[in-house]
Structure formats: C-alpha cells, structure tokens
C-alpha positions as CSV (number, residue, x, y, z in Angstrom):
1,M,134.0,54.2,179.5
2,L,133.5,58.5,178.6
3,G,131.1,58.8,175.6
4,R,132.8,61.4,173.0
5,Q,134.0,65.2,173.7
6,Y,132.4,67.6,171.9
7,T,133.9,71.3,171.5
8,K,132.1,74.7,171.7
9,E,132.7,74.8,167.4
10,Q,130.6,71.7,167.2
11,Y,127.7,73.4,169.2
12,R,127.7,76.1,167.1
13,A,127.3,74.3,164.1
14,W,124.5,72.0,165.3
15,N,123.2,74.9,166.4
16,A,123.0,77.1,163.2
17,V,122.8,73.9,160.7
18,W,119.6,73.1,163.0
19,R,118.1,76.4,163.3
20,A,118.7,77.3,158.9
21,L,116.5,74.1,159.3
22,Q,113.9,75.4,161.0
23,R,114.0,78.8,159.1
24,G,114.1,76.8,156.0
25,D,117.7,78.0,154.5
26,L,118.4,74.2,154.2
27,K,116.4,71.5,153.6
28,R,116.8,68.2,155.2
29,P,116.3,65.0,152.1
30,D,114.7,62.4,152.1
31,T,117.3,60.3,151.4
32,C,121.0,59.6,152.0
33,E,123.0,61.8,149.7
34,H,125.9,59.1,149.6
35,C,124.0,55.6,149.4
36,G,120.6,56.8,148.2
37,K,118.4,55.0,150.6
38,A,115.3,56.9,152.6
39,P,115.7,55.5,156.0
40,G,113.1,56.8,157.7
41,L,111.9,58.2,161.0
42,N,113.3,57.6,164.6
43,K,111.2,57.0,167.7
44,R,110.6,60.1,167.9
45,G,109.6,60.9,164.3
46,R,112.0,62.6,163.8
47,S,114.2,62.1,159.9
48,K,117.1,60.0,160.4
49,I,119.0,61.5,158.2
50,E,121.9,63.4,159.8
51,A,123.6,66.9,158.7
52,H,127.7,66.1,157.9
53,H,129.8,68.9,158.5
54,Y,132.1,67.8,156.4
55,K,134.4,71.1,155.9
56,G,134.6,71.4,159.3
57,Y,133.0,73.5,162.2
58,D,134.9,76.8,161.9
59,A,132.2,79.7,160.7
60,A,133.4,80.1,157.7
61,H,131.6,76.8,156.5
62,I,129.3,76.4,159.6
63,L,126.4,75.3,156.5
64,D,128.4,73.0,154.8
65,V,126.9,70.0,155.5
66,I,125.8,67.1,153.4
67,F,123.1,64.8,154.7
68,L,124.1,61.1,155.5
69,C,122.2,57.9,156.9
70,S,123.6,57.2,159.8
71,E,125.2,54.1,158.8
72,C,126.6,56.2,156.2
73,H,127.6,59.3,159.0
74,K,129.4,56.8,161.2
75,R,131.5,55.5,158.4
76,Y,132.5,59.2,157.7
77,N,133.3,59.6,161.1
78,A,135.7,57.0,161.3
79,L,136.9,57.5,158.3
80,I,138.1,60.8,159.6
81,D,139.0,59.8,163.1
82,Q,141.1,56.8,161.4
83,A,143.0,59.8,159.4
84,T,144.0,62.3,162.5
85,C,144.1,59.5,165.2
86,G,146.4,56.7,163.3
87,Y,144.8,54.4,163.9
C-alpha cells in the first residue's frame, strides 16, 4: 500500500508555516487548540503540536492554521477525508 500523496500546494503551505515559525510571525502554542492537551516533545525534541490548514492550501490562506495535537489533527483530517471521499 502506498502512503498518502501530497500536492505542491501542500508542500508550499507547510514550508510557509515553517518559515513563519522560524521568523516568529507564527508561534506554536504548548497546548492543542481543540482539546487543550499539552502533548510535549517527540523523540527529536520537537513539539507534538501540528499546524492544520483549516481553510485549505491555496496562497490566500497559506498561514491560516490552527495548532492541534497529533491525535486531534488525525481526527480532523479523517473527517475531511470522509466528507470529500464519501466513505
């Protein structure tokens, strides 16, 4: 089974968020904006809080993100996949 395929727009949006975090234009919170959990750090010492592009990946909304723990992020993406794919 192949992994999920990502688009150029997704990579562009992820890079834009990463650069904004590095510049200090965005700040990654310590807690999930949905459930309020503070999941801590992963094995590499990075936050387990992930940016979710809730308005999509087009250039007009490239930095419109909410910060979610990995559990909530997976649930959000599953809901989106279910709504768009019909399963």
